[in-house]
Backbone as ProteinMPNN parsed JSONL, in Angstrom:
{"seq_chain_A": "MTLAAGGCAVVIVGATVGAGTLVALDRRSASVVATDQQIEQKVVKTAGDRWATGTGVHLNVTSYDSKVLLTGEVPTAAIRDEIEKIAKSTPYVRGVTNELMVGPETLIGARTRDSYITSKVKARLVEAKRLDAKDVVVVTERGVVYLMGLVSPAQGDAAAEVAASTSDVVRVVKLFEYRT", "coords_chain_A": {"N_chain_A": [[0.846, -1.178, 0.0], [0.494, 2.207, -0.77], [0.941, 5.118, 0.935], [0.323, 8.51, 1.752], [0.729, 11.505, 3.51], [-0.548, 14.616, 3.003], [0.508, 17.05, 4.101], [2.902, 16.231, 5.153], [5.277, 16.199, 3.58], [5.753, 18.903, 3.323], [6.161, 19.544, 5.982], [8.496, 18.116, 6.561], [10.334, 19.368, 4.841], [10.018, 21.968, 5.819], [10.961, 21.611, 8.414], [13.658, 21.423, 8.046], [14.301, 23.969, 7.372], [13.295, 25.371, 9.444], [10.939, 25.094, 11.882], [9.507, 27.213, 12.936], [9.524, 29.117, 10.914], [7.896, 27.935, 8.948], [5.344, 27.907, 10.237], [5.039, 30.636, 10.682], [4.584, 31.606, 8.139], [2.14, 30.624, 7.474], [-1.38, 30.969, 7.304], [-2.924, 29.706, 9.133], [-3.115, 29.036, 12.652], [-0.421, 27.946, 14.815], [-1.29, 25.781, 16.344], [-3.45, 24.819, 14.849], [-2.174, 24.048, 12.479], [-0.584, 21.991, 13.54], [-2.625, 20.257, 14.386], [-3.783, 19.602, 11.899], [-1.644, 18.173, 10.778], [-1.521, 16.031, 12.559], [-4.012, 14.853, 12.068], [-3.69, 13.994, 9.385], [-1.583, 12.142, 9.697], [-2.751, 10.272, 11.468], [-4.952, 9.236, 9.988], [-3.579, 8.102, 7.812], [-1.97, 6.215, 9.164], [-3.902, 4.56, 10.421], [-5.295, 3.547, 8.2], [-3.13, 2.326, 6.926], [-2.47, 0.334, 8.762], [-4.565, -1.315, 8.355], [-4.748, -1.979, 5.603], [-2.374, -3.596, 4.037], [0.851, -3.392, 2.319], [0.698, -4.018, -1.146], [-1.993, -4.427, -1.455], [-3.302, -2.913, -3.25], [-4.025, -0.339, -2.563], [-3.677, 3.049, -2.807], [-3.192, 5.84, -1.15], [-3.672, 9.231, -0.488], [-3.622, 11.756, 1.899], [-4.808, 14.843, 2.786], [-5.001, 17.532, 4.947], [-6.591, 20.519, 5.791], [-7.189, 23.046, 7.939], [-8.67, 21.266, 9.489], [-10.285, 20.028, 7.65], [-10.58, 17.365, 5.479], [-9.064, 15.952, 2.623], [-9.269, 13.203, 0.591], [-7.416, 11.388, -1.659], [-6.435, 9.295, -4.417], [-6.188, 5.776, -5.209], [-8.225, 2.886, -4.856], [-8.991, -0.64, -4.542], [-11.697, -1.444, -4.255], [-15.13, -0.357, -3.812], [-16.021, -0.695, -1.228], [-13.682, -0.52, 0.335], [-13.031, 2.112, -0.249], [-15.193, 3.445, 0.982], [-14.765, 2.643, 3.634], [-12.298, 3.838, 4.26], [-13.093, 6.489, 4.127], [-14.841, 6.524, 6.343], [-12.972, 6.069, 8.371], [-11.508, 8.462, 8.199], [-13.542, 10.353, 8.795], [-14.115, 9.649, 11.415], [-11.899, 10.372, 12.796], [-10.391, 12.235, 15.378], [-11.124, 15.73, 15.652], [-11.664, 16.203, 12.959], [-13.493, 18.057, 10.664], [-14.79, 17.764, 8.296], [-14.989, 15.769, 5.303], [-13.749, 15.254, 2.088], [-14.126, 12.95, -0.256], [-12.294, 11.759, -2.711], [-11.333, 9.413, -3.66], [-10.578, 7.021, -6.086], [-12.084, 4.16, -7.449], [-10.261, 1.606, -8.62], [-7.316, 0.487, -10.441], [-4.043, 1.062, -8.98], [-2.306, 4.097, -9.68], [0.448, 4.432, -11.928], [3.981, 5.025, -11.423], [4.862, 6.922, -13.258], [2.549, 8.439, -13.805], [2.095, 9.553, -11.308], [4.373, 11.071, -11.025], [3.948, 12.906, -13.077], [1.677, 14.176, -12.035], [2.837, 15.399, -9.788], [4.506, 17.168, -11.106], [2.606, 18.791, -12.381], [1.425, 19.955, -10.111], [3.625, 21.461, -9.218], [3.888, 23.236, -11.39], [1.455, 24.648, -11.224], [1.714, 25.854, -8.667], [3.975, 27.486, -9.164], [2.942, 29.169, -11.139], [0.967, 30.447, -9.665], [2.522, 31.981, -7.952], [3.782, 33.639, -9.845], [1.572, 35.0, -10.903], [0.735, 36.814, -8.966], [-1.701, 37.558, -7.904], [-2.673, 36.713, -5.584], [-1.508, 35.495, -2.415], [0.562, 32.923, -2.851], [1.338, 31.067, -0.944], [-0.858, 30.708, 0.607], [-2.441, 28.86, -0.551], [-3.096, 25.497, -0.893], [-2.068, 23.002, -3.037], [-3.099, 20.116, -4.604], [-2.627, 17.381, -6.699], [-4.141, 14.857, -8.587], [-4.317, 12.367, -10.913], [-4.333, 14.334, -12.889], [-6.27, 16.085, -12.046], [-6.711, 19.02, -10.295], [-6.776, 19.962, -6.984], [-7.718, 22.536, -4.863], [-7.006, 24.042, -1.834], [-7.429, 26.035, 1.129], [-7.428, 29.11, 3.051], [-9.013, 31.722, 1.949], [-10.111, 34.756, 0.259], [-13.225, 35.063, -1.571], [-12.633, 36.206, -4.115], [-9.87, 35.721, -4.31], [-9.889, 32.936, -4.307], [-11.233, 32.435, -6.716], [-9.354, 33.543, -8.475], [-7.134, 31.87, -8.043], [-8.193, 29.443, -8.953], [-8.636, 30.07, -11.628], [-6.006, 30.465, -12.54], [-4.981, 27.889, -12.092], [-6.665, 26.358, -13.773], [-5.889, 27.249, -16.276], [-3.427, 26.186, -16.611], [-1.138, 24.105, -18.285], [-1.864, 20.675, -18.987], [-3.661, 20.298, -16.916], [-6.572, 18.711, -16.002], [-8.986, 19.176, -14.7], [-10.323, 21.446, -12.243], [-10.819, 21.591, -8.788], [-12.344, 23.375, -6.313], [-11.8, 23.665, -2.937], [-11.896, 25.516, -0.957], [-11.914, 27.447, 2.103], [-13.718, 30.265, 2.787], [-12.914, 33.583, 3.598], [-13.941, 36.774, 4.815]], "CA_chain_A": [[0.0, 0.0, 0.0], [1.21, 3.472, -0.801], [0.213, 6.118, 1.708], [1.012, 9.788, 1.882], [0.035, 12.595, 4.191], [-0.281, 15.802, 2.199], [1.336, 18.043, 4.764], [4.161, 15.694, 5.667], [6.425, 16.655, 2.793], [5.988, 20.293, 3.692], [6.701, 19.556, 7.331], [9.884, 17.664, 6.497], [11.098, 20.464, 4.254], [9.967, 23.075, 6.765], [11.78, 21.314, 9.58], [15.055, 21.691, 7.726], [14.444, 25.417, 7.349], [12.93, 25.838, 10.781], [9.49, 24.951, 12.045], [8.938, 28.533, 13.182], [9.35, 29.769, 9.622], [6.723, 27.356, 8.306], [4.147, 28.376, 10.901], [4.941, 32.082, 10.509], [4.1, 31.888, 6.796], [0.841, 29.991, 7.293], [-2.498, 31.721, 7.886], [-3.444, 28.943, 10.265], [-2.313, 29.116, 13.875], [0.474, 26.801, 15.013], [-2.054, 24.636, 16.854], [-4.252, 24.279, 13.744], [-1.22, 23.343, 11.616], [-0.247, 20.738, 14.224], [-3.808, 19.394, 14.336], [-3.884, 19.083, 10.531], [-0.599, 17.156, 10.622], [-1.944, 14.863, 13.339], [-5.115, 14.23, 11.341], [-3.121, 13.285, 8.234], [-0.819, 10.99, 10.183], [-3.674, 9.303, 12.071], [-5.7, 8.562, 8.927], [-2.614, 7.271, 7.07], [-1.565, 5.078, 10.001], [-5.045, 3.662, 10.608], [-5.508, 2.853, 6.923], [-1.95, 1.493, 6.696], [-2.581, -0.84, 9.627], [-5.663, -2.159, 7.853], [-4.473, -2.47, 4.252], [-0.92, -3.718, 3.911], [1.458, -3.248, 0.999], [0.272, -5.01, -2.123], [-3.453, -4.578, -1.491], [-3.849, -2.054, -4.296], [-4.48, 0.926, -1.996], [-2.782, 4.214, -2.903], [-3.966, 6.844, -0.418], [-3.101, 10.522, -0.114], [-4.473, 12.45, 2.861], [-4.438, 16.241, 2.968], [-5.908, 18.208, 5.866], [-6.419, 21.963, 5.926], [-8.157, 23.562, 8.903], [-9.449, 20.104, 9.924], [-11.082, 19.482, 6.549], [-9.729, 16.333, 4.899], [-9.195, 15.542, 1.23], [-8.747, 11.871, 0.316], [-7.21, 11.129, -3.079], [-5.697, 8.072, -4.704], [-6.95, 4.688, -5.801], [-8.512, 1.719, -4.029], [-9.516, -1.695, -5.403], [-13.14, -1.663, -4.146], [-15.943, 0.716, -3.218], [-16.091, -0.941, 0.214], [-12.475, 0.046, 0.927], [-13.187, 3.566, -0.388], [-16.123, 3.879, 2.025], [-14.147, 2.402, 4.935], [-11.3, 4.891, 4.473], [-13.849, 7.713, 4.446], [-15.298, 6.39, 7.734], [-11.787, 6.276, 9.216], [-11.222, 9.904, 8.209], [-14.62, 11.064, 9.496], [-14.1, 9.335, 12.85], [-10.652, 10.872, 13.377], [-10.641, 13.434, 16.187], [-10.973, 17.096, 15.14], [-12.036, 16.336, 11.547], [-14.751, 18.801, 10.49], [-15.41, 17.391, 7.04], [-14.169, 14.914, 4.443], [-14.037, 15.178, 0.662], [-13.577, 11.663, -0.666], [-12.05, 11.704, -4.15], [-10.675, 8.149, -3.959], [-11.116, 6.366, -7.275], [-12.045, 2.704, -7.44], [-9.534, 1.148, -9.807], [-5.92, 0.118, -10.182], [-3.138, 2.129, -8.551], [-1.611, 4.791, -10.754], [1.86, 4.092, -12.074], [4.906, 6.07, -10.974], [4.886, 7.978, -14.271], [1.377, 9.301, -13.604], [2.3, 10.291, -10.055], [5.402, 12.07, -11.323], [3.271, 13.942, -13.878], [0.842, 14.936, -11.103], [3.744, 16.257, -9.007], [4.95, 18.231, -12.009], [1.463, 19.699, -12.536], [1.343, 20.72, -8.859], [4.721, 22.441, -9.245], [3.566, 24.269, -12.379], [0.379, 25.475, -10.693], [2.276, 26.682, -7.598], [4.837, 28.509, -9.782], [2.09, 30.141, -11.817], [0.307, 31.243, -8.63], [3.518, 32.967, -7.524], [3.955, 34.589, -10.957], [0.35, 35.777, -11.127], [0.709, 37.882, -7.961], [-3.084, 37.948, -7.626], [-2.895, 36.277, -4.219], [-0.288, 34.959, -1.834], [0.564, 31.506, -3.22], [1.505, 30.228, 0.243], [-2.169, 30.513, 1.211], [-3.175, 27.867, -1.341], [-2.547, 24.146, -0.96], [-2.377, 22.417, -4.342], [-2.961, 18.657, -4.653], [-3.007, 16.91, -8.035], [-4.327, 13.418, -8.719], [-4.828, 12.026, -12.249], [-4.498, 15.573, -13.635], [-7.267, 16.93, -11.395], [-6.073, 19.875, -9.298], [-7.608, 20.317, -5.843], [-7.205, 23.739, -4.221], [-7.475, 24.214, -0.463], [-6.826, 27.172, 1.807], [-8.305, 30.126, 3.627], [-8.859, 32.837, 1.015], [-11.342, 35.478, -0.067], [-13.816, 34.511, -2.788], [-11.891, 36.689, -5.293], [-8.603, 34.989, -4.364], [-10.214, 31.567, -4.703], [-11.507, 32.453, -8.161], [-8.086, 33.807, -9.164], [-6.332, 30.646, -7.97], [-8.815, 28.452, -9.829], [-8.387, 30.513, -13.005], [-4.599, 30.177, -12.833], [-4.833, 26.435, -12.169], [-7.372, 25.85, -14.951], [-5.181, 27.628, -17.5], [-2.116, 25.543, -16.596], [-1.124, 22.951, -19.187], [-2.031, 19.315, -18.468], [-4.69, 20.228, -15.881], [-7.81, 18.143, -16.539], [-10.127, 19.803, -14.031], [-9.964, 22.108, -10.99], [-11.837, 21.468, -7.739], [-12.088, 24.332, -5.227], [-12.213, 23.214, -1.61], [-11.481, 26.619, -0.096], [-12.736, 28.097, 3.119], [-13.689, 31.662, 2.411], [-12.923, 34.609, 4.638], [-14.469, 38.027, 4.265]], "C_chain_A": [[0.886, 1.233, 0.0], [0.367, 4.492, -0.069], [1.017, 7.396, 1.774], [0.133, 10.771, 2.624], [0.436, 13.878, 3.494], [0.649, 16.801, 2.836], [2.699, 17.53, 5.174], [5.365, 16.174, 4.881], [6.773, 18.093, 3.146], [6.63, 20.365, 5.066], [8.162, 19.144, 7.325], [10.759, 18.773, 5.928], [11.159, 21.627, 5.229], [10.857, 22.845, 7.978], [13.25, 21.582, 9.297], [15.319, 23.194, 7.702], [14.2, 25.984, 8.74], [11.434, 25.833, 10.921], [8.827, 26.298, 12.277], [8.672, 29.285, 11.901], [8.092, 29.264, 8.933], [5.446, 27.904, 8.914], [3.961, 29.87, 10.689], [4.374, 32.446, 9.141], [2.687, 31.366, 6.544], [-0.235, 30.841, 7.955], [-3.071, 31.016, 9.106], [-2.535, 29.132, 11.479], [-1.444, 27.862, 13.98], [-0.299, 25.581, 15.49], [-2.915, 24.012, 15.757], [-3.361, 23.514, 12.77], [-0.87, 21.994, 12.237], [-1.412, 19.758, 14.196], [-3.97, 18.792, 12.943], [-2.853, 17.982, 10.292], [-0.976, 15.881, 11.364], [-3.071, 14.114, 12.633], [-4.567, 13.397, 10.184], [-2.408, 12.012, 8.681], [-1.722, 9.901, 10.737], [-4.434, 8.54, 10.992], [-4.776, 7.63, 8.15], [-2.249, 6.035, 7.884], [-2.701, 4.078, 10.148], [-5.323, 2.88, 9.327], [-4.348, 1.898, 6.635], [-1.958, 0.235, 7.535], [-3.607, -1.83, 9.081], [-5.362, -2.783, 6.49], [-2.97, -2.439, 4.005], [-0.468, -3.503, 2.475], [0.979, -4.375, 0.092], [-1.227, -5.208, -2.21], [-4.101, -3.698, -2.544], [-4.382, -0.73, -3.791], [-3.369, 1.959, -2.126], [-3.578, 5.381, -2.339], [-3.13, 8.071, -0.135], [-4.102, 11.206, 0.807], [-3.935, 13.864, 3.02], [-5.475, 16.874, 3.884], [-5.565, 19.69, 5.899], [-7.552, 22.467, 6.808], [-9.176, 22.484, 9.287], [-10.436, 19.587, 8.877], [-10.152, 18.6, 5.729], [-10.097, 16.07, 3.441], [-8.532, 14.184, 1.096], [-8.622, 11.705, -1.197], [-6.397, 9.85, -3.229], [-6.612, 7.032, -5.32], [-7.099, 3.558, -4.792], [-9.144, 0.649, -4.908], [-11.031, -1.886, -5.348], [-13.838, -0.446, -3.536], [-16.03, 0.543, -1.704], [-14.867, -0.351, 0.917], [-12.541, 1.567, 0.87], [-14.059, 4.099, 0.747], [-15.517, 3.716, 3.419], [-13.092, 3.462, 5.248], [-11.994, 6.218, 4.794], [-14.348, 7.673, 5.886], [-14.147, 6.614, 8.707], [-11.501, 7.767, 9.337], [-12.278, 10.653, 9.015], [-14.592, 10.828, 10.997], [-12.819, 9.799, 13.544], [-10.941, 12.149, 14.161], [-10.284, 14.733, 15.451], [-11.336, 17.263, 13.662], [-13.41, 16.98, 11.457], [-15.465, 18.461, 9.198], [-14.44, 16.572, 6.201], [-14.67, 15.022, 3.007], [-13.34, 13.924, 0.16], [-13.495, 11.599, -2.189], [-11.264, 10.441, -4.519], [-11.367, 7.498, -5.146], [-11.019, 4.854, -7.102], [-11.413, 2.261, -8.746], [-8.101, 0.823, -9.45], [-5.096, 1.334, -9.746], [-2.506, 2.788, -9.773], [-0.144, 4.38, -10.761], [2.714, 5.286, -11.666], [4.974, 7.219, -11.975], [3.733, 8.956, -14.107], [1.533, 10.133, -12.341], [3.348, 11.382, -10.245], [4.796, 13.22, -12.114], [2.384, 14.807, -12.972], [1.69, 15.876, -10.243], [4.224, 17.436, -9.841], [3.826, 19.263, -12.213], [1.317, 20.564, -11.285], [2.404, 21.807, -8.83], [4.424, 23.574, -10.213], [2.489, 25.209, -11.846], [0.917, 26.398, -9.594], [3.142, 27.804, -8.174], [3.997, 29.59, -10.462], [1.318, 31.003, -10.821], [1.245, 32.325, -8.11], [3.668, 34.042, -8.594], [2.763, 35.523, -11.104], [0.224, 36.95, -10.162], [-0.704, 38.392, -7.673], [-3.509, 37.518, -6.231], [-1.572, 35.759, -3.693], [-0.314, 33.448, -2.026], [0.707, 30.597, -2.012], [0.175, 29.954, 0.941], [-2.999, 29.444, 0.506], [-2.414, 26.547, -1.327], [-3.011, 23.548, -2.286], [-2.098, 20.919, -4.273], [-3.418, 18.226, -6.041], [-3.059, 15.389, -8.041], [-5.004, 13.152, -10.059], [-5.138, 13.279, -13.075], [-5.544, 16.516, -13.072], [-6.566, 17.698, -10.281], [-7.105, 20.258, -8.248], [-6.945, 21.5, -5.148], [-7.85, 23.893, -2.851], [-6.805, 25.448, 0.122], [-7.894, 28.083, 2.369], [-8.074, 31.405, 2.84], [-10.177, 33.601, 0.894], [-11.95, 34.828, -1.31], [-13.065, 34.95, -4.059], [-10.554, 35.953, -5.438], [-8.826, 33.54, -4.795], [-10.482, 31.463, -6.193], [-10.225, 32.66, -8.955], [-7.219, 32.56, -9.174], [-6.884, 29.577, -8.913], [-8.577, 28.789, -11.298], [-6.95, 30.189, -13.419], [-4.412, 28.672, -13.008], [-5.461, 25.886, -13.451], [-6.644, 26.167, -16.251], [-3.757, 27.055, -17.555], [-2.165, 24.291, -17.468], [-1.19, 21.642, -18.404], [-3.056, 19.193, -17.343], [-5.996, 19.78, -16.539], [-9.033, 18.872, -16.001], [-9.618, 20.438, -12.746], [-11.139, 21.98, -10.022], [-11.452, 22.42, -6.611], [-12.668, 23.784, -3.929], [-11.842, 24.267, -0.563], [-12.461, 26.852, 1.049], [-12.609, 29.569, 2.796], [-13.757, 32.569, 3.626], [-13.446, 35.891, 3.992], [-13.553, 39.18, 4.558]], "O_chain_A": [[1.902, 1.284, 0.692], [-0.795, 4.706, -0.414], [2.246, 7.367, 1.842], [-1.071, 10.85, 2.383], [1.622, 14.196, 3.402], [1.511, 17.354, 2.153], [3.575, 18.325, 5.513], [6.384, 16.525, 5.476], [7.945, 18.451, 3.253], [7.543, 21.161, 5.287], [8.982, 19.755, 8.011], [11.813, 19.079, 6.484], [12.222, 22.208, 5.444], [11.442, 23.79, 8.508], [14.006, 21.93, 10.204], [16.433, 23.637, 7.981], [14.83, 26.959, 9.148], [10.732, 26.497, 10.158], [7.689, 26.502, 11.853], [7.689, 30.02, 11.809], [7.312, 30.051, 8.396], [4.55, 28.327, 8.183], [2.829, 30.329, 10.531], [3.743, 33.493, 8.998], [2.104, 31.646, 5.496], [-0.025, 31.374, 9.045], [-3.633, 31.651, 9.998], [-1.333, 29.359, 11.338], [-1.699, 26.854, 13.321], [0.005, 24.46, 15.082], [-3.092, 22.794, 15.738], [-3.745, 22.449, 12.287], [-0.858, 20.973, 11.549], [-1.21, 18.559, 14.003], [-4.263, 17.604, 12.814], [-3.164, 16.967, 9.669], [-0.774, 14.778, 10.856], [-3.08, 12.883, 12.604], [-4.935, 12.233, 10.022], [-2.61, 10.941, 8.11], [-1.477, 8.718, 10.496], [-4.548, 7.317, 11.072], [-5.146, 6.492, 7.859], [-2.221, 4.927, 7.35], [-2.487, 2.874, 10.013], [-5.56, 1.673, 9.377], [-4.565, 0.786, 6.153], [-1.507, -0.818, 7.084], [-3.516, -3.033, 9.324], [-5.671, -3.948, 6.245], [-2.381, -1.379, 3.793], [-1.276, -3.441, 1.548], [0.87, -5.528, 0.508], [-1.693, -6.065, -2.96], [-5.319, -3.732, -2.716], [-5.119, -0.053, -4.508], [-2.263, 1.768, -1.621], [-4.523, 5.857, -2.967], [-2.021, 7.976, 0.391], [-5.299, 11.228, 0.52], [-2.765, 14.065, 3.345], [-6.677, 16.773, 3.638], [-4.4, 20.068, 6.018], [-8.727, 22.331, 6.468], [-10.374, 22.748, 9.396], [-11.322, 18.794, 9.195], [-9.069, 19.028, 5.331], [-11.271, 15.978, 3.08], [-7.363, 14.025, 1.448], [-9.6, 11.862, -1.928], [-5.756, 9.388, -2.284], [-7.664, 7.351, -5.874], [-6.209, 3.31, -3.979], [-9.77, 0.975, -5.916], [-11.609, -2.431, -6.288], [-13.226, 0.369, -2.846], [-16.106, 1.531, -0.974], [-14.999, 0.253, 1.982], [-12.156, 2.242, 1.825], [-13.708, 5.084, 1.396], [-15.731, 4.559, 4.29], [-13.006, 3.933, 6.382], [-11.525, 6.978, 5.641], [-14.286, 8.685, 6.584], [-14.314, 7.264, 9.739], [-11.279, 8.279, 10.434], [-11.935, 11.504, 9.836], [-14.996, 11.695, 11.772], [-12.678, 9.633, 14.755], [-11.644, 13.037, 13.678], [-9.287, 14.814, 14.734], [-11.312, 18.388, 13.162], [-14.368, 16.524, 12.082], [-16.625, 18.83, 9.017], [-13.224, 16.669, 6.366], [-15.866, 14.896, 2.745], [-12.111, 13.847, 0.152], [-14.504, 11.409, -2.868], [-10.608, 10.398, -5.56], [-12.595, 7.434, -5.202], [-9.993, 4.335, -6.661], [-11.946, 2.501, -9.829], [-7.718, 0.878, -8.281], [-5.408, 2.473, -10.093], [-2.21, 2.128, -10.769], [0.423, 4.026, -9.727], [2.226, 6.413, -11.575], [5.127, 8.373, -11.577], [3.914, 10.165, -14.252], [1.14, 11.299, -12.314], [3.226, 12.478, -9.696], [5.099, 14.384, -11.85], [2.344, 16.028, -13.124], [1.301, 17.019, -10.0], [4.335, 18.558, -9.347], [4.079, 20.467, -12.216], [1.109, 21.773, -11.389], [2.12, 22.946, -8.459], [4.673, 24.74, -9.904], [2.595, 26.426, -11.998], [0.613, 27.591, -9.586], [3.053, 28.947, -7.725], [4.306, 30.778, -10.369], [1.043, 32.17, -11.101], [0.82, 33.452, -7.856], [3.679, 35.232, -8.278], [2.931, 36.706, -11.398], [-0.345, 37.981, -10.521], [-0.878, 39.533, -7.245], [-4.573, 37.908, -5.75], [-0.617, 35.602, -4.454], [-1.138, 32.765, -1.418], [0.241, 29.458, -2.048], [0.093, 29.058, 1.782], [-4.123, 29.153, 0.915], [-1.242, 26.486, -1.699], [-4.197, 23.583, -2.614], [-0.993, 20.502, -3.925], [-4.473, 18.654, -6.509], [-2.143, 14.72, -7.562], [-6.106, 13.633, -10.32], [-6.083, 13.29, -13.863], [-5.696, 17.634, -13.564], [-5.907, 17.105, -9.428], [-8.164, 20.801, -8.563], [-5.745, 21.469, -4.874], [-9.074, 23.879, -2.719], [-5.738, 25.858, -0.335], [-9.092, 27.863, 2.191], [-7.071, 32.092, 3.032], [-11.22, 33.147, 1.366], [-11.253, 34.112, -2.029], [-12.883, 34.149, -4.975], [-10.151, 35.602, -6.547], [-8.036, 32.987, -5.56], [-10.024, 30.532, -6.856], [-10.027, 32.026, -9.992], [-6.631, 32.224, -10.201], [-6.122, 28.888, -9.59], [-8.344, 27.898, -12.115], [-6.713, 29.698, -14.523], [-3.764, 28.228, -13.956], [-4.866, 25.05, -14.131], [-6.771, 25.426, -17.226], [-2.978, 27.403, -18.442], [-3.117, 23.514, -17.399], [-0.644, 21.525, -17.307], [-3.299, 18.088, -16.859], [-6.462, 20.388, -17.502], [-9.984, 19.151, -16.731], [-8.592, 20.017, -12.212], [-12.291, 22.225, -10.381], [-10.378, 22.296, -6.023], [-13.858, 23.481, -3.835], [-11.515, 23.935, 0.576], [-13.642, 26.513, 0.978], [-11.508, 30.065, 2.557], [-14.543, 32.355, 4.549], [-13.394, 36.055, 2.773], [-13.842, 40.312, 4.17]]}, "name": "protein", "num_of_chains": 1, "seq": "MTLAAGGCAVVIVGATVGAGTLVALDRRSASVVATDQQIEQKVVKTAGDRWATGTGVHLNVTSYDSKVLLTGEVPTAAIRDEIEKIAKSTPYVRGVTNELMVGPETLIGARTRDSYITSKVKARLVEAKRLDAKDVVVVTERGVVYLMGLVSPAQGDAAAEVAASTSDVVRVVKLFEYRT"}
């Protein structure tokens, strides 16, 4: 089974720079960032304990302000539903968007392409200067770009416009929390 917590890569990179820097750049409070990391780790661990390597489960978990996005592939609808139940029953989770696809795991080439798309979208958000790119979490799965963060409606629309006009993006899904 392949499992990934969306924030973990950022945390690892941030830890090398300094955890204080990461939190200082995030709109969320330090306690909310820590809670999101705990949520991701708990869901990944619980699912990992249940579905071992080789079961056809590829799970990505991303939490932003206690709202969870599940992406990846699972072999059956029952497993998809069970992972959603695990996420929903995790302490502090306020909502779950389940975008797990029933089907075979994606190959490394597809995952690499998704990572490249995420990088392109993030770079274009920085270039556009229509919002602060650090306020937008970008997750890509099978060419679909998911956008999370705490933004104004205008910033959310701007981020979605930038993402949608990025090459190789199949579709954009906005999962923002809006502030006024």
